[in-house]
N, C-alpha and C positions, 0 to 999 in steps of 0.2 A: 675369225674370233670366235673362241670359246663357252659356255654361258661358263657364269658364277655358281661356282654348285651353294646349294640351303645348308643351313646352318643347321645344326641336328639340336634335338633341347637338349642338352648340356652344355653346348656351346650356346646358345641363346640365354643362358642360366649364367653362363660368363661371363658374357660382355654386356647381359643388364647389372650383371655387378656391378662390373668394370664400371658404365657408364654413372654408376650411383656411387663409384669411392670406395664401396665393400672392400672391409680388408685392406683400406690405402693402395687400391691397384694391385693387390697380388694376387699371382695362382701358385698354390701347391701345395700339387696331387701326392699320392702317393701309392705304390702297389704292394696290399700287403695277403704272400702269399704264407700256407702256411711250408714251414721243412718237414713237410711226411710223404711226401713223394715226388715225380718227376710234373712239368709241367707240361698241359694238353693245347692244343689246334685255341682251347676257350680261353687258358693260358694269355696266348696271342692277344685274343679280341681287345681281352681288358689291360694288357701292356699298352698294345699301341693306343687303345683308347687314354687312359689316365697318361702312357709320358708326352703322344701327339699333341692330347687341347694347351699341353701344358706347352709343351714347345710352341703353338699358335701364337698361345698369347704372351710370351718370352718370360712364364714360368718358370718352377722347374719341379722336381721328381722326387721324392726319397723311396727308396726302394726297401722298409720294412719287414720282417720277416716276423710272424703272430704268432711266435714261441712259446706258446704257453701251456705244453701238454708235452714231457720231457721220454713216455713211454715210448708214442710213435716217431720221435723226431730224430736228425741227422746228421751229422755237416755232410756229408754224399750229397745231399736235398741240398744245403743250401750251397750247394760250390755247382748244384746243378744247375737252380734255380743263376746261379750269377752270373754264369755262360748264358742261359737260353736268352738274358734276357740282353747282352749281350751281342751275342750275336744278329739278336733280332735288328740294331742298329739303335739303340737305345742307353744312353748313361743316365746313373743315377747320380741327388743333389750328397748325401747320406745315407751312408748303406748303417738301418739301424734293426733292434731286433724290439720286439715287445719286454723282452728280457731285462733289456736298460730300466726300465722303468719297472721293477720287482716293490724296489721300494716305496715311489712313489704312490703303486699304485693299494700297498698296506698302510700306503698312509690313508689314501683316500677313504679304504673301508675302516677304518680304525674313525675319521672321518659320520662318516656316514652311523656307525655305534652310539656315536658320543650323540649326534642330531636327532636317534633313534629310528635312524631307518633303515636298521638292518641288524640282525640276527645268528647266534650260534642254535643248529638245528638237532637233534639227537636222533632224529627217522631216518629211517632205510629210503631209501632209493623209492622201493615198493610205498612206502608208506605216505614220503611225499606227494608220489605219481600224483595214490589217491585222494590226499586231501588238497590237491593242485583242483577240485571237480572235472569238470565238462565245458566243452563251449557252450553248455546250454545250462548249465548248472553249477554256483556258485561252489566255491571251494569251502573248504572249514583252516581255521584256523586251529592249529593245537598248542600243546602247556608252554610248550619251547619258544614261543611266540611273545609269551608274558613276561621273557626274562629283561632281569633288569637292565640299565645301561651299564655296569659297573659289572657285573656277573658275565654281559656278553664279553664285552675288554679282557677279561680274564683269562677267560675260556676261549678269546681267539690267541692271545696271548698265548695260551698253553698248545693251543694250535701250531702256530711256529714254531714254538721250543722243542716240537715231536713228540707233545709226550701222549698224544695218541694212536691206535694204528690206523692203517689208509679205515678211509668209508664207516669213524666211526663219530665221526659231524662231516659240517659244514655248515659256511656262515650264506646268508642269505638275506636277498635286502626284502624290508619290512613295505612290499604299498599297498595290494589290494588285490583279497583273496575273489573278489567278484569281478573282476577285470576283463568286461569281451575278450579284451585280448589276450591269451594264454602265457605272453613273453612276459604281462607284468602283473602277475600270479605270481609273486615273493622271489624271483629268479636264485639259483643257486648264483655266490659272485668266488667264494671259493673253495675246493674242496684239499680233504690231504690227499698226499702221493710224496708214497715214501720212495723217489727215484732222482736218479741222479741228472740233471740237467745235462746239456750236447757248450753249456755257459758258463751256465752258477756252479756247477759243479753241483757240492751236495748242502748246498748254502742254504735254500729252503727244502721242508716239506708240503709246505702249502704250498701252492697254485692257482693264482686265476684263474677261472673260467672264461673262454674266450669274446662272451658277450660283454663283459665285464671290461675287461684289459683292449679293444678293438676302439670303441668311439671315444674313449680314454687315453689310448695312445696314439690317438689323432687330435685329441682337445690340448693334449701336452705339444705334440708336433706343429702348432697349430695351422691344418691341414686345412685349409677355405675350400674345397668340393674333395668330400669323400665320396666315390666312383665304385659303388657293390651293385653284385646283378639282384635281378627277382626280390627272388629269395629271401632280401633281409628288408624289404618292408613292411613288415611285422614286430620285429627286431627295431627300428628305428625310433618308435617311443620309447623304448627301455634307456637307449643311449642316448636319448634326450633331454629322459628325468636325469636320468646320473649328472651329462653334465650342470641338468638346472640347479639342481641340491647342493652337487657343488663349487659350482657356484667357479666354472673355469675354459677355458674359451671354446667357442660355441659353435663348434666344428657339424658342417649341412653337411651330412648325406644323401645323393642321388642318387637312383638303380636305372637300371638297360637292362636289359634285356639279356641270360647269356645265349652263348655260341650251341645250339643244337647243333649233329650233323648227322647225315645218314649213311646208312651201314657202320657204324662203329657206336662207340661206350664213351660218353667221358667221366663218369663216373667216377670217384681215382680210388673205391672201394673194388668195383669192379676192374678195372685195370691194375690192383695188384692181386686181384685171384687171377688173368691172365699171366700174371709174370710168378706169382709160385707155386701154380701148377703147369708151369712148364707150355703153355702150351704155344709159349713166345718169349725166344730167348732175350730177354732183361727189356726193362725200359725203354734201350732205344730200338726196338724190334721195328725193322724199317716199314712193318703193319702196324704199328700202333701212332694214333694219335699223340702223341705228344711230339715235345718240338725237339724233344733230340734224337726221338725215330724219326722223324719227317726231315731232319738236317740228315742225318744215315743215310734217308733213300736219296736221297739228290733237290730237294726242292730248298728252292734260295729266299734268303731272306726276304727281297724285294717282293716274289711271288707269295708270299707269307700278308705281309703288308699289304696288298697289293688289297687281296684279298678281302683284309679285313673294314677298310675303306668301301670298300664295294658295295659288303652285306650291311653295310652302315648301323648305328645306333638305334635302337627303339624300344621301345616299350612294353611290345608284349611280345611272349615266346612263340619263335616259327622255329621250323626244323628247315633247313641250309642244304641243299645238295654236296656231296662230295665230289660230283662232278666241276660243281664252279670252280670251287678249289686244286682240281684239275685242270681246267680252262687256263689258271693264272699264270699255273707252272709252265707251261708250254705255250704262251704269250712269251715266258722269258726265256724257255730253254734253245725254243725256234730262231733269238734276236741270237745269242752268243755258244749254241754248241755245234762243239767241231764232229762235223759229219763222219762215219766210218763203216766198212762194213764187215759183218759178222755174219756166223750161216751157225743155226741153231738146230738143226735138226739136216743134216749132210748126208745128199745125193753124191756122185760122182758124176759131171761131166769129159765127156772124155770130145776135142776137135781138130776130127779124127784128119784135117785135109793143113793140121798149124805144123809145120818141122818140126819130127824132133829134135829134142832135147833145143830148139830157139827159147828164147825169155827175150822179156821186151821190158821197159818202165815205163809203163802208163805216169798219168798223173791227175787228182785228184783235187777238186776244191774243199780248202776248207769247212764255211761256212758260205753256203751262195746268198745269206740275205743281208750279210756284214755290206754296208755300201764302201766304195772301197774296195777291199782286199783283207785277206783277214791267212792271204796265204795258202798252201800248197802242201799234199807231202806224194813221193814217188809212192807205187803198188805195182809190183811185181806182177806179169802177167803168163801163161805159160800154157801145155798144148791141155793141160789135165786140172780143171775148176774141180770147188768143192759150190753148190750151188743146194738153198732152198729143197725140199723132197716136196712141198706143198706148188715148187711152180713147174714143176711137173705131170702131166695126168696123161693114163695109155689113151684114155674115150674123150678126149677135155669136152664140154658143150660151147655152143655156141656165147659167142663174146667173151674168153676163154684165151685171156692177151698173151700170158707164155709158155711152155711148150709141151706137145705133146709130136708126134712126127707131123711133118711135112707146117706145121705152125714153127713162126717167128718172131724173136723178142731180142729187144738190145740188151747185150751188159753194158752196168752202168761203169761212165768214164772209159768203155774198148770196143769194141766191134757188133756187129748181128748177127746173127747166128742161126742156124735150120737147125728141126729136130729129122734126125734122118733114120734112126732106130735105137733100139733100149736093149739092154742084157737084161735076164731073169738066176733069180739063182735055183735050185733044183726045188724049193719050195713057192717059188709062184713069185717071190718079193725081185722089187726091180734092183737090180743093182749099178744101172750104168744105162748112162742116156751118149748116144752118139750123134752129135753134130755138125754141125762141115761150117768155118766164118764166111766173111765179107773181107779180105784186105785190107777194098776201099770206102772198108762204111768205118771205120776207127773214130770213133768221138772229135770233133772241134775239126776233123779234116775227112768229115765223109763227102765223097762223091759219087758213092751208089747209087740214088735217086730213089734208092728202097722206101719205102712207109710201115713202122710199126709203130705196134700202139701202147705194147709194153715193154721199162724194161724190169728188170732184175741187178738182184746187190750178188755177188760171190766171191771166192778167197781161192787163190792158186795153191794149187794140191802141194806145192813143190813147195812155196813158199810160206804156208801157211800153219799160225803158232797157236798155242790152246788158252782158252781162260773158262775159271768158273762164273757161269750169270746166272744171277738169280732172280726169277719171277717174277716180284713180286706185283700181290694187285690186293684186293681189297680185303678186311681179312672176318668177313659176316655176309653171310647169302643174302641177307633178309634187311630192306631198307630203316624198319628200326626194333634189333635184336630182343631191350628193354620193354617192351612193348605187344614180344610173342608172349604166347604162352609157356610153361619150363623154365628152364633156365638158360640162360639169354646165352653160356655158352654151346648149348645146340645147333647153336646157327652158326660155328666155327662155316665158314669158305672151304671145303679143302681144299681149292684153288691157290687158295692167298698164298701160297707160298710153292712155285714150280722154280726146280734145280737143276740147272744146265751141266754134266762135273767137264764137260770136255769141249767148247763150242768153239770152233776155227775161223779166229780173229785175223785180219789182216795186220803185215808186220809193225805197221806204223802205234799198233795199240800198245803191244812192247814198252814204248817207254812213256807211258802212261803216268809212272809215278815219278819219272821224269819231270813229265810236262804238268803234272801238280803238285811240285814242288814249286815249279815255274809262277804257274794262275791255284792258288790253291779253290778258285772257283771254274775249274776246269769243268766240264760235262762232255758228252756225246750222244750226241743223235744215233745211233747202226737202223743206218737206211732200213723201213721199210716196218724197224720193228721198236719203234718206241727208241724216249733215254732214260741216257744211263750212267750211270758215276760210280769210281772205286769206293769198293770201300772197304772201311776201315781199318779187315783182317790181312785187305791183300799184300802180296809181299812182289818182288820181283822175277819171282824165280816160279810164284803163280795167285799170279794174277785171276780177281773176285771181281768180277760189274754190277751192280741191284740197276733193277728195273726200277724206272721215280714213277717214269707213265710211260702209258703204251700213243701210239701219233694219234691218233681217235681215241673218241669216251665210247667206246665199247659194249659201255652198260645202257646206252641208253637204249637196245633194244629192247634188253630184259625187261626196261623199264616199261616200256610200250607194249608189251605179252598181254 
């Protein structure tokens, strides 16, 4: 019997609310991304939390785009966010936008002006910042703070009508210039931006600040549990002040620790730099921590959901090791991926006692981990094979269980071979390995009595096809590129992408596109090399495979050095 999983602190709050009949026993959460970039693995944690707790307590979740800055927003980002949420396995109750509420937010602002709690300020951004004081010194009121209600109403109406240029005026809340919380020192509510909005067009030239739109949007939607990351803790008193003064639905905010992960960056601004500087090939580059990048790399929705569940919901920031995410994708793919043989760095093996011109069809199982049977594929075998260069050594050390003169090894799904000799070119490079095989050592029918410790993958030279293989690794070579001296881009891992233009693949892999059409979740384990998936750019004529993850954590040794 499995142990009952303990509740996280947000679940404890919800259960207490349900016991007390708060909100009529209703649970409504929201996921509120800004449509100014692609979602990353940190957002995945928030998605899994918001949608997950609503589902657990028979509630629902709204997908609400906080689209209050028309300069940075784009419908491309809106569509990518919707695709990511669906791909992760979640459905939203309503698709909403902060821009849906622009008229209502404007009315809220007018209501605050009428209560003497908001004023139009003509100061520059620098003057406003100076007037706010410092964390240890109170701010000082300027001459605009004492404007009459009538003048403020007229000026705000003129701002809306487009009478003033960008930056000429702002609307500020009149709260407390001496408050120890800097967010309550007369924060900005509206600014002038003569910019085309992706949904409202040119209707507006004033736009609400995030801090004014966010809490009120939650209240308008009657969100019962507004879940945010820790950096919003100092903003919460401001949201509550607006809600109290406007006497609207008291949506309550709860904060959890955002996801920080090693060997990557999570800042949208820094991810944008990687894209704009062409350090990566777009937002969905498989080295990016974006959900679309992870999807293209071959990560599965289940692996990301399981990862998010394992790391839990904490109140304190911490650094999660990238290898934990890799653990979950390995665990997932080991159970589902089809095994195939691919040679990345080839050297030719000639089986000298195998009859010239003879071929035979051997068989290999698709996945030995699947209970029952997951089928098998035909593998052609012949006299000449491609093997990995690293599987042969001229002078093999002790405990080298592959090939060197006099050493024996099993060929996967085939025969045991013994290395007798090798050939070098004029430059001293090994070009061919000569072996003999033992006809009575065939896999599944072995009567040879020979005992070998190593097994190698191979591809028949005569039947081999080629594919491009992209070996992806961690984008950064240091654990916390953000925390190092200098520019974070100085720590890019030069080995984060190695492209093998002509890897030799067994013939069955030429059916990969067809197999993907039959099963959109189809992934492969290239035996001894790692887990791979087809790239979106692959065609039947030019196959491209992306390495999702190696079979083992190759970075563990580096971390221990």
